[in-house]
N, C-alpha and C positions, 0 to 999 in steps of 0.2 A: 504494499499500499504505500501510496506518497501522502507523506505527512508535512504539514505547513507549520513553522513557528515564526508567527509575526513579532516584530518588535512591539511592545506596549507603548500606547501613546497616551494613556491617562496621566495627568500631571505628576511628573517625578516619580513614576512607576517603573522601579528597575529590575524588576523580578522577570524571570523568563520562563516559558512554558516548559521547555526540556533542557537539563542541563548537559554538558558534554558526556557524562559518564550514563546518563538516560539514552543519548543519542546512540552510544555504541551498545548499548543492549540491544535496541531496537534494529541498528542497523546489522548486528550478528544475526537477527531472527529474519532478516532478508528484506527488511522494508528501506526506503530511501527517505530520507528526511531533507528537508528545503528551511535554510535558517535565515532570516532576514538578516543583512549585513549589521553588526553592532547589536543584535537583541540582545546578548549576554552581556556586554560590556560593563553595565552599571552592577551586575552581580559578580564581575569579576572573571568573566569568561570571554576570550577573544575569539574573533573568528579564525584563528589557526587554530584555537582548542576544538574547534567544530570540525574543520577540515580533518584534524589529525585522527578523528574517531569515525569520518566517512560521512560526514554532512555536506551538502553542498550550499554554499553560500550563495544567496541572490540578492541583487541590488535593489530591488523595488519591493515594495509591500504587496503589489499584484502578485509576483512571482511567489510569495510566500502563502498569500491565501488561497492560490487557484489549486487547490490540493483537495485530495479525498477527506481528510481528517485533519482538522486545525486544532492544535494544543496551544492554549494560552493561560494567562492568569486572570486578567479581569475581561469584564464584559466587552463587547465590542461598542466602541463609542459610535456617533452620529457620523463621524468622517470616514468610518469602516463599513458601514451599512452597504454601501455599492459592492463590497468584495463577496457579501455573503450570496450563495448559489444554491439554487435546490439540489438535494440530494447529498449536501455537503454534510458531515458530521463536526459539531462545534463542542468542544470539550474544555470547559473554563467555569470559572465563578460567575453567576448570572444575577443573583438577586432579583428576580423578576417583579416581586412584590413591590418594590419601591419602584419600578422604570417601565410605565405603561407604554411607553412609545417603543423602547426596545422589544416588547412583548408582541407587539403589534406588526413590528417588522420582522420579527422571526417566524411569527405566522404567515406573513405574507409571503416571504421569499422562499418557503418550503424547506427549511434546514431541518436537520436532528440536532437539536440543542439539548444536550446534556450537563447538569449544573454540578460543580463539585459540591456544593454545599447543601445538595440533597440526596446525594448517593449515601445511603443507609444500609447497615448491617442488618439482616433481616433477625427480628426478635430482639435485638440487642438493643435497640434506642441509640446506637453510636454512629456519629456522622465521621466517618475516618478522613475524608479530606478537608473538611472543615476544622477538625481538632487541632493539627499542627499549628494551623494560621490562628485560631482561637487562642491558644497558648503563648504565641509571639504577642498578639495583640494585647492579651491581657497583661501580659509583663510591661510591654511598653505604655499602656495606659496610666500606670503609675509613675513611670520613668518620665513620661510627657507631664503629667500631672505636677510632679516635684518642680520640674524645671519652671511651669507657668506658674506656680506659686511663689517664684522668686520676684521681688519687686522691679527688679531691671526688667522682667517681662511683662509688667503690667498686674503681677500678682500681689496678694497680701502680703508678702515677705514672711510666709511660715515654712520652717524647717520641719518636715514630717516627722523626723526623728526627735526631734526636740534635742534638749540638753541637760545635764543635772540642773537641778532647779526650776527649770521651764517644761511645762508640759509639751507633749508631743502633737503633731497636728492629728486631725482627726479625717480618716477614710471611710466613706459609706459607700458599699458596693451594694446596687441593685440587680440580683441574681447571682447563684450560687452555682452555675455550671463551670464549665472549663474556663472560659474568660475570668468569670468573679473569682473562682479558685486560684488560678495563677496571679492574679492581680493582688489578690490577699496575701500570697506567700511573699509577692516582693515587698508589699507596705508593712508585713510583719517583720521583714528582714530588714527594713529601713528603722523599726521601733516605732511606726504610728500606731494610734487607736484604730481598731478596724471594726467594723461591722458589715455583716452580710445579711441580705434580706433576701427571701426565695419563699415561693408557695409550696414547693416539694419538702414535706415534713422528712421524708425518709433521705433527702440530699442532705438536709441541715444536720441530721444524725451521722451521716457519713463526714460532714464538714467537721463535726464536734470530736470525731475520732483522728480527725488531720491536724485539728489546729488546738483542742483542747480548750483551755482557759483563754488562750491569746486573742481569740477572736470571738465578738459578741454576734451571736447567731439569732436572728429575729424572723419570725413568720411575716411574710410580706402582704400588708394589708393597708388600707388607707391611714388608718389611724397611725400606725408604726412609721410608714414613710414621712407622714406631716412631722411627726416628732423628730426623724432622724436628719431629714436633708437640711434645716436650718442649722444644724450643729456641724454639717460636714466643712471642711476646708478644701476636700477633694471629694468629688461624687462622680462615681463611675457607673454609667449605665451599661449593664453586662445580660440584657434581657434577648432569649432567642426563641422565637415562636418558627418551628419549621416551615420554610417556605411561604409564611404569612409575614404581613408588616407588624413589627414590635407595637405593643399596647403603649399608650402615653401614661406614666405612671407619675410623672411630676408636671404639674400644670405652671403655668407662668406665674400665678400668684405665689405658688409654693418657691420659686425663683427668686421671688422677691425678697423674701424671708431670709435668704442667704446672706452671709457677710460680704460687703464690697470686697472684689478681689479674690475670693473663692474662685474654685476652677470645677468645670465640668466636663468630663472627657466620656462621651456616650459612643461605645464599641459599637453598639446596635443600629447606628446611623445607617450601614448599607441597606437593614431592612424597615428603613423609615426612622428609627430613632426611637427612644421611650422618654424623651425629656421635650416638652412642648416648645421651648424656646431655642431647640438646639437644629441647625440644618447643616447639610455636609459642606465641609471646607476642601481645603486642598493642601499636600505638602508646602506649597509655595506661600499659601496663606491660610495657616492651620489654625488661627483663632479670631475671634471676635467678641467685642463685649456686648451684653445685653442685660439690662436689669441690674448693672453694676457687676455681673459675673463674667469671667471669662470662659467662653465656650470652645472646646476642641472638638471639631467633627470630621476628621479626615477618615474616609470610609475604606481606604486600602492602607492602613496603618504599618502591617507588615513590610510596605515597600520601603520603609526607612530602614530596614537591615536585609537587603537584597542577597547578600551573599549566604546568609544564614536561612533566610526564609524561602529562598530557589530551592536550596537542597531538602529542607525540611519537607517542602510541598512535593517534590520529586520522589522522595522516599515513600511517600503514599499514595501517588498519581500513578507511578510507573507501571504497577501489574494492572491497573485499569487501561490504560493508554495500550500496553503490549496487548491486551485482549481484544481491544476494538481494532487494533491495526491487524490483528490476526483473523478476525472472523468477522470484522464490519458491524452492522447493526444485528447481526446474529447473536452479538456478545449480549444483547439486551435480553435475551431469551434465555441464555444460558448464565447468566451472573444476575440473580435477583438484586444484589447491591447497586449494582450499576443500572438495573431497569429503575430502580427508585430516583436515580438522579435524572431520568428524562423529564425534560419540563415541556417541550414543544416538539412536535412531530405532525409530518404530512399536513401541514396548515391549521394544526389544531394544538390547543393548550391539553396536556395529557396528565400534567400532575395535579391530583385534587387540591393541594393547599394553593396553588397559583390559581386554580379555576376557581376557587372561592374568593380571591380577591378581584378576579375580573369575570365575574359571570357573564357580563353582556357579550364577551370575546368567545365564549364557549360554543 
């Protein structure tokens, strides 16, 4: 099969769909890989690195996109819609619940669109292709939050870890899944006071075994959120509803009650976000101030660490890419986890969660 690896065009997105080591595995299996020139440069991979493992370097986006299977990191942007072709398989993060225009175009052009974020292991409620980036995003959420709390960045001037004689900063995390857990690990390591709110009691019990008394664990309801949010120096949104928009948990009125200069980082922004006042930003312009609070809404946070993130992603995606390359669309029949990732096929939305977001497109 011919596999195309375009260069990412999202703002300061330096990850790449396939690393040279992944290309080598696919080449040894008899496939031809076409990598757009400089596609891996931001992640530390040169064109020569790809050539050495058998890839062909192409000089235009069209030459990378004009293939049977396209492997990317982020969703196609409007400037890339023209490259999508009927019968083509697109394998990447899509997050369609937050992007009606992309959903409509995928339906119109007739591609087979498989989303990393909805590939799901049967019966395990595990998302193997979302997890590695969620780990990175969770850890970065605290790292970035700590940075923007600095007064030189417009923040409140709070050191999350505090110092002897001065209390540490407080981190409130909405959601105790992978993102929330990883954020808590970093925040606890910094010495911050940490609260996690989640609606899953079993998950809270697990987190207690993980953190003990170092993290305060609360059932997520309106009363607890209204108590916790105004006390936060750093508020992290870490809510995931598979395939659907994240629910709004923090209203504008509640944001107004936060201290001036506090920071909100919403990792759920790529699914619409769970903070009313937060909208997507970019790595070039990551923060803005609203109601006196700094908002960080970069939807592709792991793009800040592309060397690490590309390899972590490829470790998880390669087995699925290899199966798609070997079997084509038959892989969707043979692999139930991969079938869960199918979002759009034959001009129709096929994923139930995405259907529920856009019932008029079904």
